[in-house]
Structure formats: C-alpha cells, structure tokens
C-alpha positions as CSV (number, residue, x, y, z in Angstrom):
1,W,10.2,5.5,8.0
2,Y,13.7,5.7,6.6
3,F,16.3,3.5,4.8
4,M,18.8,2.0,7.2
5,R,22.0,0.6,5.8
6,E,23.0,-2.8,7.1
7,A,26.1,-1.5,8.9
8,D,23.8,0.9,10.8
9,R,21.2,-1.7,11.5
10,V,23.9,-4.0,13.0
11,A,25.3,-1.2,15.1
12,V,21.9,-0.6,16.7
13,G,22.2,-3.9,18.4
14,R,22.3,-7.6,17.8
15,D,18.6,-8.1,18.6
16,Y,17.4,-5.3,16.3
17,H,15.9,-6.5,13.1
18,G,13.2,-3.9,12.4
19,D,9.8,-5.0,11.2
20,I,9.8,-8.1,9.1
21,E,6.8,-9.2,7.0
22,T,5.5,-12.5,8.3
23,R,3.0,-13.3,5.5
24,A,3.6,-14.2,1.9
25,P,0.1,-14.2,0.3
26,L,-0.5,-16.3,-2.8
27,V,-3.4,-16.7,-5.3
28,T,-3.4,-19.3,-8.0
29,F,-5.7,-19.6,-11.0
30,R,-6.3,-23.2,-11.9
31,R,-7.9,-25.2,-14.7
32,A,-10.6,-27.8,-13.9
33,D,-7.9,-30.5,-13.8
34,G,-6.1,-28.6,-11.0
35,S,-3.1,-27.4,-13.1
36,T,-2.1,-23.8,-12.5
37,V,-2.6,-21.3,-15.3
38,A,-1.1,-18.3,-13.5
39,A,-0.4,-17.1,-10.0
40,L,-0.1,-13.8,-8.0
41,A,2.4,-13.6,-5.2
42,Q,2.8,-10.7,-2.8
43,F,5.3,-9.7,-0.1
44,A,5.9,-6.4,1.7
45,A,9.6,-5.4,2.0
46,H,12.2,-3.3,0.3
47,P,13.6,-5.4,-2.5
48,V,17.1,-3.9,-2.3
49,T,19.3,-6.7,-1.3
50,A,21.3,-6.7,-4.5
51,Y,20.9,-3.0,-5.1
52,H,23.6,-0.5,-4.3
53,P,23.1,3.1,-5.1
54,E,26.9,3.5,-5.7
55,K,27.2,0.4,-7.9
56,P,24.1,0.0,-10.2
57,L,23.4,-3.3,-11.7
58,A,20.5,-5.1,-13.4
59,H,19.0,-7.9,-11.3
60,G,15.4,-8.9,-10.6
61,E,16.1,-9.0,-6.8
62,Y,14.7,-11.6,-4.5
63,P,11.1,-11.3,-5.6
64,S,12.1,-12.3,-9.2
65,V,14.0,-15.4,-7.8
66,A,11.1,-16.3,-5.6
67,V,8.4,-16.2,-8.3
68,N,10.7,-18.3,-10.6
69,V,11.1,-20.9,-7.8
70,L,7.3,-20.9,-7.4
71,S,6.6,-21.2,-11.1
72,E,9.0,-24.1,-11.4
73,H,7.2,-25.8,-8.5
74,L,3.7,-25.2,-10.1
75,A,4.9,-26.5,-13.5
76,S,2.9,-29.5,-14.8
77,G,5.0,-31.2,-17.4
78,G,6.2,-28.2,-19.4
79,S,7.3,-24.7,-18.4
80,G,5.9,-23.2,-15.3
81,P,3.0,-20.8,-15.3
82,P,3.5,-17.0,-15.2
83,V,3.7,-15.7,-11.6
84,A,3.3,-12.0,-11.0
85,F,4.8,-10.4,-8.0
86,L,2.8,-7.7,-6.3
87,Q,5.0,-5.4,-4.2
88,G,3.4,-4.7,-0.9
89,C,3.4,-1.3,0.8
90,C,6.8,-1.6,2.3
91,G,6.8,1.4,4.5
92,D,9.1,0.5,7.4
93,I,9.5,-3.1,6.5
94,N,13.2,-3.9,6.3
95,S,15.2,-6.1,3.9
96,K,18.2,-7.9,5.3
97,K,21.5,-6.9,3.8
98,M,20.0,-3.7,2.4
99,F,22.6,-1.9,0.2
100,V,25.4,-4.3,1.3
101,G,24.2,-7.6,0.0
102,G,24.7,-8.6,-3.6
103,V,23.3,-10.9,-6.3
104,E,24.2,-14.1,-4.3
105,T,22.4,-12.8,-1.2
106,A,19.4,-11.7,-3.2
107,E,19.2,-15.1,-4.8
108,R,19.5,-16.8,-1.4
109,H,16.7,-14.6,0.0
110,G,14.6,-15.3,-3.1
111,R,15.0,-19.1,-2.7
112,L,13.8,-18.7,0.9
113,L,10.8,-16.6,-0.1
114,G,10.1,-19.0,-2.9
115,K,10.0,-21.9,-0.4
116,S,7.5,-19.9,1.6
117,Y,5.3,-19.6,-1.5
118,I,5.6,-23.3,-2.1
119,S,4.5,-23.9,1.5
120,A,1.6,-21.6,1.0
121,A,0.7,-23.3,-2.3
122,R,0.3,-26.6,-0.5
123,R,-2.2,-25.1,1.9
124,L,-4.4,-23.2,-0.7
125,Q,-8.1,-23.3,-0.3
126,P,-10.5,-23.1,-3.2
127,S,-12.5,-19.9,-3.5
128,E,-16.1,-20.1,-2.7
129,T,-17.0,-18.2,-5.8
130,E,-16.1,-18.5,-9.5
131,R,-16.4,-14.8,-9.9
132,L,-13.4,-12.6,-10.5
133,D,-13.9,-9.0,-9.9
134,L,-11.7,-6.1,-10.8
135,V,-11.9,-2.6,-9.5
136,V,-9.8,0.3,-10.7
137,V,-9.9,3.4,-8.5
138,T,-8.0,6.6,-9.0
139,A,-6.6,7.7,-5.6
140,P,-6.1,11.5,-5.2
141,V,-2.6,12.3,-4.1
142,P,-2.3,15.7,-2.4
143,L,0.8,17.4,-3.8
144,A,2.2,20.6,-2.3
145,D,3.6,23.4,-4.6
146,L,7.1,22.8,-5.7
147,P,9.8,24.6,-3.7
148,S,11.5,27.6,-5.2
149,V,14.9,27.3,-6.9
150,R,16.4,29.3,-4.1
151,T,15.0,26.8,-1.5
152,L,16.3,23.8,-3.5
153,E,19.7,25.4,-3.8
154,R,19.8,26.1,-0.1
155,E,18.8,22.4,0.7
156,R,21.4,21.1,-1.7
157,A,24.1,23.2,-0.1
158,E,23.0,21.8,3.3
159,M,23.3,18.2,2.0
160,E,26.7,18.8,0.4
161,D,27.9,20.4,3.7
162,F,26.6,17.3,5.6
163,V,28.4,14.9,3.2
164,Q,31.6,17.0,3.5
165,R,31.5,16.9,7.3
166,A,31.0,13.1,7.2
167,I,33.9,12.7,4.8
168,E,36.1,14.7,7.2
169,G,35.0,12.5,10.1
170,D,33.1,15.1,12.1
171,E,32.0,13.2,15.2
172,D,28.6,15.0,15.6
173,T,27.8,14.3,11.9
174,L,28.8,10.7,12.1
C-alpha cells in the first residue's frame, strides 16, 4: 500500500476511488434503563483529510467529529456519554481529500461518518451475555537490523536527487 495524494487519485481516472471501508462498527454500554454509559466506534481509513505534511495543524480529524456527533445523539438529558474511536487497520483504505482537504472537509466527512454511527445505533442488538472479557496479548514484531549510516546517507541522497528532478520538471520523474 502507499499514500496517494488526491491530485494523483483524480488523475488515475474518474471511476477510481480505491478501497473504501463499508462498515462502521459500534458497541454501546448501557444501563438497565437503556441509557448509554459509553460507546466504542471503529472505522478503517486514513484519518488525514485535514492533515497536510507541509502545513501542520491540530485537529481531531473526521473520527473526532464523528464520535462527537454520536455522543450528542446518545445523550439522555445531559452531556453525551464518552465515545472512544478505535482506528482500524487502514492498510490500503483511502480517505477522500487526503492531504488536500482541510478542517471543513474533515468536519463534513466526520458528520457523514457520525450519521452512519447513528444509523448503526438504531439497529443495535443486545448481547447474549453480560460478560465482558478483556485479553491483552503482546504481538512479536520482527525487526531487521538498522541500516548503516552509509546506507542511510546514500538513500537520503537518492531521495534528494528525486525531489530535485521533480522540482526541475523531469518528465520521467513526474
């Protein structure tokens, strides 16, 4: 997988959209009276609609907006319950307007995702058990030895050369 900027995604063709997650799982924890104590919401995608590597800013991205929309919906009288967002394994799942969106776009996408969570909340089914299990597992991550300083310097020079060729408009690089 790789990051694809929106301009490149659009250039691939009008019908190209990449993989888009079609599920927005939701779990709520409720009191006996049915009011929600807390919720867990999940979605697999790159939350980088407002993010720009060249123009850093602080924003909760569309997941933050979505869980706030859901929390407001689940409120019973007072403030809404806490809703935790679980980032899915995004892999090759795209985000629309990646690196070219902005805060407004992220908030619009967040409201859309929030509406999906509200729709899911209306169709929730009670669990068949009152048990809540938790498992913590340490996953081994195989790591290779770090490359030598010489290798890193050579790779950096290669990247800088690539960037310079792009700046100069080299057709093969572009």
